[in-house]
C-alpha positions as CSV (number, residue, x, y, z in Angstrom):
1,X,-35.5,31.9,-29.7
2,X,-34.6,29.9,-33.0
3,X,-31.8,31.6,-34.6
4,X,-31.9,32.3,-38.3
5,X,-28.7,30.8,-39.7
6,X,-29.3,32.3,-43.1
7,X,-28.0,35.6,-41.5
8,X,-24.2,36.0,-41.9
9,X,-24.0,37.5,-38.5
10,X,-25.8,34.5,-36.7
11,X,-23.7,32.0,-38.8
12,X,-20.6,33.6,-37.4
13,X,-21.6,33.8,-34.0
14,X,-22.5,30.0,-34.2
15,X,-19.2,29.2,-35.6
16,X,-17.3,31.2,-32.9
17,X,-19.2,29.2,-30.0
18,X,-18.6,26.0,-31.7
19,X,-14.9,26.7,-31.9
20,X,-14.8,28.0,-28.1
21,X,-16.7,24.8,-27.0
22,X,-14.1,22.5,-28.8
23,X,-11.3,24.3,-27.0
24,X,-12.8,24.1,-23.6
25,X,-13.4,20.6,-24.2
26,X,-10.0,19.6,-25.1
27,X,-8.3,21.6,-22.3
28,X,-10.3,20.0,-19.6
29,X,-9.4,16.4,-21.0
30,X,-5.9,16.6,-20.1
31,X,-6.5,17.6,-16.3
32,X,-7.7,14.7,-14.8
33,X,-5.5,12.5,-12.6
34,X,-7.8,9.7,-11.6
35,X,-6.1,6.5,-11.9
36,X,-7.6,4.1,-14.3
37,X,-9.6,6.6,-16.4
38,X,-9.1,7.2,-20.2
39,X,-8.0,10.9,-19.6
40,X,-5.5,9.5,-17.1
41,X,-4.0,7.2,-19.6
42,X,-3.9,10.2,-21.9
43,X,-2.7,12.5,-19.6
44,X,0.7,10.0,-18.7
45,X,1.1,9.3,-22.4
46,X,4.1,11.6,-22.4
47,X,7.3,9.6,-21.7
48,X,8.1,12.0,-19.1
49,X,5.2,11.1,-16.7
50,X,4.8,7.7,-15.3
51,X,1.6,6.3,-14.0
52,X,1.5,4.0,-10.9
53,X,-1.2,2.9,-8.5
54,X,-1.5,0.6,-5.5
55,X,-0.6,0.3,-1.9
56,X,-1.6,3.1,0.5
57,X,1.2,1.7,2.9
58,X,3.8,2.7,0.6
59,X,2.3,6.1,-0.4
60,X,4.1,8.4,2.5
61,X,7.6,7.0,1.1
62,X,6.6,7.1,-2.6
63,X,5.4,10.8,-2.0
64,X,8.9,11.6,-1.0
65,X,10.8,9.4,-3.1
66,X,9.2,10.7,-6.5
67,X,9.4,13.9,-5.3
68,X,13.6,13.6,-5.0
69,X,13.9,11.7,-8.1
70,X,11.9,14.7,-10.0
71,X,14.3,17.3,-8.8
72,X,17.2,15.4,-10.4
73,X,15.6,13.8,-13.4
74,X,12.4,16.0,-14.3
75,X,10.5,12.6,-14.5
76,X,7.1,13.1,-13.2
77,X,5.3,10.0,-11.2
78,X,1.6,10.3,-10.8
79,X,1.0,7.8,-8.2
80,X,-2.7,7.0,-6.8
81,X,-2.8,5.7,-3.4
82,X,-5.6,3.3,-3.9
83,X,-5.0,0.2,-2.4
84,X,-2.8,-3.0,-3.4
85,X,-5.8,-4.7,-4.8
86,X,-6.8,-1.7,-6.9
87,X,-3.0,-1.3,-8.2
88,X,-2.7,-4.9,-9.4
89,X,-6.1,-4.4,-11.1
90,X,-4.9,-1.2,-12.8
91,X,-1.6,-2.9,-13.9
92,X,-3.7,-5.8,-15.3
93,X,-6.0,-3.3,-17.4
94,X,-2.6,-1.9,-18.2
95,X,-3.8,1.6,-17.4
96,X,-0.6,2.4,-15.3
97,X,3.0,1.5,-16.0
98,X,3.5,0.0,-12.4
99,X,1.5,-1.4,-9.6
100,X,2.5,-1.3,-5.7
101,X,1.4,-3.8,-3.5
102,X,2.2,-5.4,0.1
103,X,0.8,-8.7,-0.9
104,X,2.4,-10.8,-3.9
105,X,-0.2,-11.3,-6.8
106,X,-2.2,-14.2,-6.0
107,X,-3.3,-17.2,-8.3
108,X,-6.5,-15.7,-9.1
109,X,-5.0,-12.3,-10.0
110,X,-2.1,-14.1,-11.8
111,X,-4.9,-15.6,-14.3
112,X,-5.8,-12.4,-15.4
113,X,-2.8,-10.9,-16.3
114,X,-1.7,-11.3,-20.2
115,X,1.9,-11.7,-19.8
116,X,4.4,-12.4,-16.5
117,X,4.5,-9.8,-13.7
118,X,8.0,-9.7,-11.5
119,X,7.8,-8.5,-7.9
120,X,10.6,-5.9,-7.0
121,X,11.0,-5.5,-3.1
122,X,11.0,-1.7,-2.4
123,X,10.6,-1.3,1.3
124,X,9.7,-3.1,4.8
125,X,7.4,-1.7,7.2
126,X,5.3,-2.5,10.4
127,X,1.4,-2.9,10.7
128,X,0.6,-1.7,14.0
129,X,-2.3,-2.1,15.9
130,X,-3.5,1.3,16.8
131,X,-6.4,2.3,19.3
132,X,-8.2,5.0,20.8
133,X,-8.3,5.0,24.4
134,X,-8.0,8.8,25.7
135,X,-7.8,7.6,29.4
136,X,-5.1,5.1,28.8
137,X,-1.7,6.5,29.2
138,X,0.2,3.5,29.2
139,X,1.3,1.4,26.1
140,X,-1.2,-1.4,25.9
141,X,0.4,-4.9,25.5
142,X,-1.3,-7.5,23.2
143,X,-0.6,-11.3,22.8
144,X,-1.5,-13.2,19.7
145,X,-4.6,-14.7,21.1
146,X,-6.2,-11.6,22.6
147,X,-5.5,-9.9,19.2
148,X,-7.1,-12.4,17.4
149,X,-10.2,-12.7,19.8
150,X,-10.9,-8.9,19.6
151,X,-10.7,-9.1,15.7
152,X,-13.0,-12.4,15.7
153,X,-15.6,-10.3,18.0
154,X,-15.0,-12.8,20.9
155,X,-13.4,-9.9,23.2
156,X,-15.9,-6.8,23.1
157,X,-14.8,-4.9,26.1
158,X,-11.6,-3.2,26.7
159,X,-11.7,-4.2,30.5
160,X,-12.0,-7.8,29.6
161,X,-10.0,-10.0,32.0
162,X,-7.9,-11.4,29.0
163,X,-6.6,-7.6,28.1
164,X,-6.3,-6.9,31.8
165,X,-4.1,-9.8,32.7
166,X,-1.6,-8.9,30.4
167,X,-1.7,-5.1,31.2
168,X,-1.5,-5.0,35.0
169,X,-2.0,-1.9,36.8
170,X,-3.5,-0.1,33.8
171,X,-6.8,1.3,34.4
172,X,-9.0,-0.1,31.4
173,X,-12.4,1.3,30.5
174,X,-15.4,-0.6,30.1
175,X,-16.0,0.9,27.0
176,X,-16.9,-1.4,23.9
177,X,-14.5,-2.1,21.4
178,X,-14.9,-0.9,17.9
179,X,-12.9,-2.9,15.6
180,X,-11.8,-1.0,12.4
181,X,-10.5,-2.9,9.2
182,X,-9.7,-2.0,5.5
183,X,-12.9,-2.1,3.2
184,X,-11.1,-2.6,-0.1
185,X,-8.6,-5.3,-1.1
186,X,-5.4,-4.4,0.6
187,X,-1.9,-5.6,1.1
188,X,-2.0,-4.4,4.7
189,X,-4.6,-6.5,5.4
190,X,-2.8,-9.4,3.7
191,X,0.1,-9.0,6.2
192,X,-2.3,-8.8,9.3
193,X,-4.2,-11.9,8.3
194,X,-1.5,-13.8,7.3
195,X,0.0,-12.9,10.5
196,X,-3.3,-13.9,12.5
197,X,-3.4,-17.2,10.5
198,X,0.0,-18.2,11.7
199,X,-0.7,-17.6,15.3
200,X,-4.5,-18.4,15.7
201,X,-5.8,-21.8,14.6
202,X,-9.3,-20.1,15.2
203,X,-8.8,-17.4,12.9
204,X,-7.3,-19.6,10.3
205,X,-10.2,-22.0,10.2
206,X,-12.9,-19.2,10.4
207,X,-11.4,-16.4,8.4
208,X,-8.1,-17.3,7.0
209,X,-5.5,-14.8,5.0
210,X,-5.8,-12.7,2.0
211,X,-6.1,-9.1,0.7
212,X,-9.8,-9.4,1.2
213,X,-11.3,-11.4,4.0
214,X,-15.1,-11.9,5.3
215,X,-14.4,-9.9,8.5
216,X,-16.4,-11.3,11.7
217,X,-16.8,-7.9,13.1
218,X,-16.0,-4.3,12.9
219,X,-16.5,-1.2,10.5
220,X,-14.6,-1.0,7.0
221,X,-12.4,2.0,6.1
222,X,-10.8,3.1,2.8
223,X,-6.8,2.7,2.7
224,X,-4.7,3.5,5.6
225,X,-6.0,6.8,5.7
226,X,-9.5,5.7,5.8
227,X,-8.6,3.5,9.0
228,X,-6.5,5.9,10.7
229,X,-9.2,8.5,10.3
230,X,-11.9,6.2,11.7
231,X,-9.9,5.1,14.7
232,X,-9.0,8.7,15.5
233,X,-12.8,9.8,15.5
234,X,-13.9,6.8,17.2
235,X,-13.3,6.5,21.0
236,X,-12.6,2.7,22.0
237,X,-11.7,1.9,18.3
238,X,-9.2,-0.3,17.3
239,X,-7.5,-1.3,14.0
240,X,-4.7,-2.1,11.8
241,X,-2.5,0.5,10.1
242,X,1.0,1.4,8.5
243,X,3.7,2.7,11.3
244,X,3.8,5.7,9.3
245,X,0.4,6.9,9.3
246,X,0.2,6.3,13.1
247,X,3.4,8.5,13.9
248,X,2.2,11.4,11.5
249,X,-1.2,11.4,13.1
250,X,0.5,11.1,16.6
251,X,-1.8,7.9,17.2
252,X,-1.2,5.4,20.1
253,X,-0.4,1.8,19.1
254,X,0.4,-1.3,20.9
255,X,3.4,-3.5,21.7
256,X,2.7,-7.3,20.2
257,X,4.0,-10.3,21.7
258,X,6.3,-12.2,19.1
259,X,7.0,-15.7,18.9
260,X,9.9,-15.5,21.6
261,X,7.2,-13.9,23.8
262,X,8.9,-10.8,24.2
263,X,6.7,-7.6,23.7
264,X,8.1,-5.7,20.9
265,X,7.3,-1.7,20.0
266,X,7.1,-1.4,16.2
267,X,10.0,0.5,14.8
268,X,12.8,0.6,12.0
269,X,15.0,-1.4,14.3
270,X,12.4,-4.2,15.1
271,X,11.1,-4.4,11.3
272,X,14.7,-4.5,10.3
273,X,15.3,-7.7,12.5
274,X,12.1,-9.2,11.3
275,X,13.4,-8.6,7.5
276,X,16.8,-10.2,8.3
277,X,15.8,-13.4,6.6
278,X,17.1,-15.1,3.1
279,X,15.1,-13.7,0.2
280,X,13.9,-16.0,-2.6
281,X,14.9,-15.3,-6.0
282,X,11.6,-13.9,-7.0
283,X,11.5,-11.5,-4.3
284,X,8.1,-13.1,-2.7
285,X,8.4,-13.6,1.0
286,X,6.4,-13.1,4.3
287,X,7.8,-11.4,7.2
288,X,5.3,-12.1,9.6
289,X,5.6,-14.2,12.9
290,X,9.2,-13.8,12.8
291,X,11.9,-16.1,14.6
292,X,14.0,-13.1,15.6
293,X,13.8,-12.4,19.1
294,X,14.0,-8.8,18.8
295,X,11.8,-8.6,15.5
296,X,8.1,-7.2,15.3
297,X,5.9,-9.9,14.5
298,X,3.5,-7.8,12.1
299,X,6.2,-6.6,9.6
300,X,5.9,-7.2,5.7
301,X,7.6,-6.1,2.6
302,X,6.3,-4.1,-0.3
303,X,6.7,-4.9,-3.9
304,X,6.6,-2.6,-7.1
305,X,5.0,-4.8,-10.2
306,X,5.5,-4.5,-13.4
307,X,5.2,-6.5,-16.8
308,X,8.4,-8.6,-17.4
309,X,8.1,-7.7,-21.2
310,X,7.8,-4.1,-21.5
311,X,6.8,-3.7,-25.1
312,X,3.2,-3.7,-25.0
313,X,0.1,-1.1,-25.6
314,X,2.4,1.1,-27.9
315,X,4.9,1.7,-24.9
316,X,8.2,3.1,-26.1
317,X,11.5,1.9,-25.1
318,X,12.2,5.4,-23.8
319,X,9.2,5.0,-21.4
320,X,9.9,1.6,-20.3
321,X,13.7,2.6,-19.4
322,X,12.8,5.3,-17.6
323,X,10.4,3.2,-15.4
324,X,13.3,0.4,-14.8
325,X,15.8,3.3,-14.0
326,X,13.3,4.9,-11.7
327,X,12.8,1.6,-9.9
328,X,16.4,0.9,-9.8
329,X,17.0,4.1,-8.1
330,X,14.4,3.4,-5.7
331,X,16.1,0.2,-4.2
332,X,19.4,2.0,-4.3
333,X,19.8,5.8,-3.5
334,X,16.2,6.1,-2.5
335,X,16.4,4.0,0.1
336,X,18.2,6.9,2.2
337,X,14.5,8.3,2.6
338,X,13.2,5.1,4.3
339,X,14.2,5.7,7.7
340,X,13.1,9.2,8.2
341,X,9.6,8.3,7.2
342,X,9.7,5.2,9.5
343,X,10.3,2.4,7.0
344,X,12.9,-0.1,7.2
345,X,15.5,0.3,4.5
346,X,15.8,-2.9,2.4
347,X,18.7,-5.4,3.5
348,X,21.6,-6.2,1.2
349,X,20.1,-9.3,0.3
350,X,16.8,-7.5,-0.9
351,X,18.5,-5.2,-2.7
352,X,20.6,-8.0,-4.5
353,X,17.5,-9.8,-5.4
354,X,15.9,-6.6,-7.0
355,X,18.9,-5.8,-9.1
356,X,18.7,-9.7,-10.5
357,X,15.0,-9.3,-11.1
358,X,15.5,-6.2,-12.9
359,X,18.0,-7.4,-15.1
360,X,15.3,-9.9,-16.7
361,X,13.0,-7.1,-17.9
362,X,12.8,-6.9,-21.5
363,X,11.8,-4.8,-24.2
364,X,11.1,-6.7,-27.4
365,X,12.9,-9.6,-25.9
366,X,16.2,-7.6,-25.1
367,X,17.2,-6.6,-21.4
368,X,16.7,-2.9,-20.7
369,X,19.5,-2.4,-18.2
């Protein structure tokens, strides 16, 4: 029925409804927490809430770190676990304060950045090869050759002679191998494919390395969470995930043969051994295929990425300072939370490099620290 707004009562009702609609709209606008949306940028506009996005590899550790930091400082960190590629994209678009990645920014990504970005190492971890074989109680052993052939689609059955030859005495099923990999740009993928490119020439020629590759075989899952879930739900599946996800989900994972021909269990100790190398001044280095006799060969660093010059997009000095202090805490006091969550604490050399990099971060050309 059409209202007659010449009637004062109807006019009052209309005004009240209009005001209520405005209040509801405004109230809902501040509740979104999806990284990269306009509402997210608005929600994080207060200098006491920082926005971050990226690495799912880091997410279990970051969740603990940010919770503990909030208890002592009151600073909130809204971190979205969307994958390293997504984190770099959000940083490029300047919709987050920091990105997190298990792969350094590549030349293509770097060309899209408006100004230099620095890489601060924050943790080291293992990419494990997890599998779903309920009938196999022994820990599987995998060589670089066998691992590459599985992900190339050359080995398709679990009882293949090449797998059996290195797992003597293990009763392997005739089940089909279901390869699972990441579906989005991922630093975990970069670590894994960089390793395969180093140890297998066929992989290097046909597939190569990177955060996103054209997979010869398999099904895609989003994030470490997605791949872990796919492996758990699919008998005969195999895939690569961060160590913390495998342990938290009570998943089996293989010992992998390293350059010294030792079969190494992924652990804090074996990742620490792999990370015991010289860290370059820019913080960017690969830990894969380590020379360390007791080092796990599919290990990697992860980085927090921020713009070196922090005065952009109406950012305040206070906001930039809180962020830099947070990162400094992460590479110092925050490292105490690494080992309990199965990450390798940073080496003194990595912490020193991180400190030096943070001292180059500026606001309006002046050092923040």
